[in-house]
C-alpha positions in Angstrom: -21.3 -90.9 -18.6 -20.2 -94.3 -17.4 -16.9 -96.0 -17.9 -14.2 -94.4 -20.1 -15.5 -91.6 -22.3 -14.1 -90.9 -25.7 -13.0 -87.6 -27.3 -15.4 -88.2 -30.2 -16.7 -84.6 -30.2 -13.2 -83.0 -30.4 -12.6 -80.6 -33.2 -9.8 -81.3 -35.7 -6.4 -79.5 -35.1 -6.7 -75.7 -35.6 -3.9 -73.2 -36.4 -2.5 -71.5 -33.2 -4.4 -73.7 -30.8 -3.0 -74.1 -27.3 -3.6 -77.8 -27.1 -0.6 -80.1 -27.5 -2.1 -83.3 -29.0 1.2 -85.1 -28.5 0.8 -85.0 -24.7 -2.4 -86.9 -23.9 -3.5 -87.7 -20.3 -6.8 -88.5 -18.6 -8.6 -87.3 -15.5 -11.5 -88.6 -13.4 -14.9 -86.9 -13.6 -17.7 -88.3 -11.5 -16.0 -91.7 -11.5 -15.3 -91.8 -15.3 -12.0 -91.4 -17.1 -12.0 -88.5 -19.4 -9.3 -88.1 -22.1 -7.5 -84.7 -22.4 -4.5 -83.1 -23.9 -1.9 -80.8 -22.4 -3.3 -77.3 -22.8 -7.0 -78.4 -22.4 -9.1 -76.8 -19.8 -11.5 -78.8 -17.7 -14.4 -77.5 -19.8 -12.8 -78.2 -23.2 -11.9 -81.8 -22.3 -15.4 -82.5 -21.0 -17.1 -80.8 -24.0 -14.9 -82.8 -26.4 -16.1 -85.9 -24.5 -19.7 -85.0 -25.3 -20.7 -83.7 -21.8 -23.1 -80.7 -22.0 -24.2 -80.1 -18.4 -21.2 -79.3 -16.2 -22.8 -78.0 -13.1 -26.0 -76.7 -11.6 -27.0 -73.2 -10.5 -26.8 -72.5 -6.7 -30.4 -71.4 -6.1 -32.6 -73.4 -8.5 -30.2 -76.2 -9.5 -30.7 -75.4 -13.2 -28.2 -77.0 -15.6 -25.1 -75.0 -16.5 -22.8 -75.7 -19.5 -20.6 -73.7 -21.7 -21.9 -70.2 -22.4 -19.3 -69.3 -25.0 -16.2 -70.7 -26.7 -14.2 -68.0 -25.1 -11.5 -68.7 -22.5 -13.3 -66.3 -20.1 -16.5 -68.3 -20.1 -18.4 -67.5 -16.9 -20.8 -70.4 -17.3 -20.0 -72.8 -14.5 -17.7 -73.8 -11.7 -16.1 -77.0 -10.4 -14.3 -78.2 -7.3 -10.7 -79.1 -8.1 -9.2 -81.1 -5.2 -9.9 -79.1 -2.1 -10.5 -75.8 -4.0 -14.2 -75.1 -4.5 -15.6 -72.8 -7.2 -12.8 -73.0 -9.8 -13.9 -71.6 -13.1 -14.5 -74.1 -15.9 -11.6 -72.5 -17.9 -9.2 -73.6 -15.2 -6.4 -76.0 -16.1 -4.8 -78.5 -13.8 -2.6 -77.1 -11.1 0.9 -78.6 -10.8 0.7 -80.4 -14.2 4.3 -81.2 -15.4 
């Protein structure tokens, strides 16, 4: 990814979804701006932007992405600020 990425892969609105599409924001991922909505997780926003490899395994550096579409997906971890190994399902701390 380079530059601003779009949400071209995002599903259409679904009944009962947790995402508030009236409250968009963006965040930085590897130097790129990624669009997101209030209620998105890191993983859901990156997947909606077309990213499929989110992290690498510790030992063999194999690609890791979403394993399931479940909130409890154990597939990968990120560093959020100073906090290492946050699960991909994590939201943003201290978001208004």
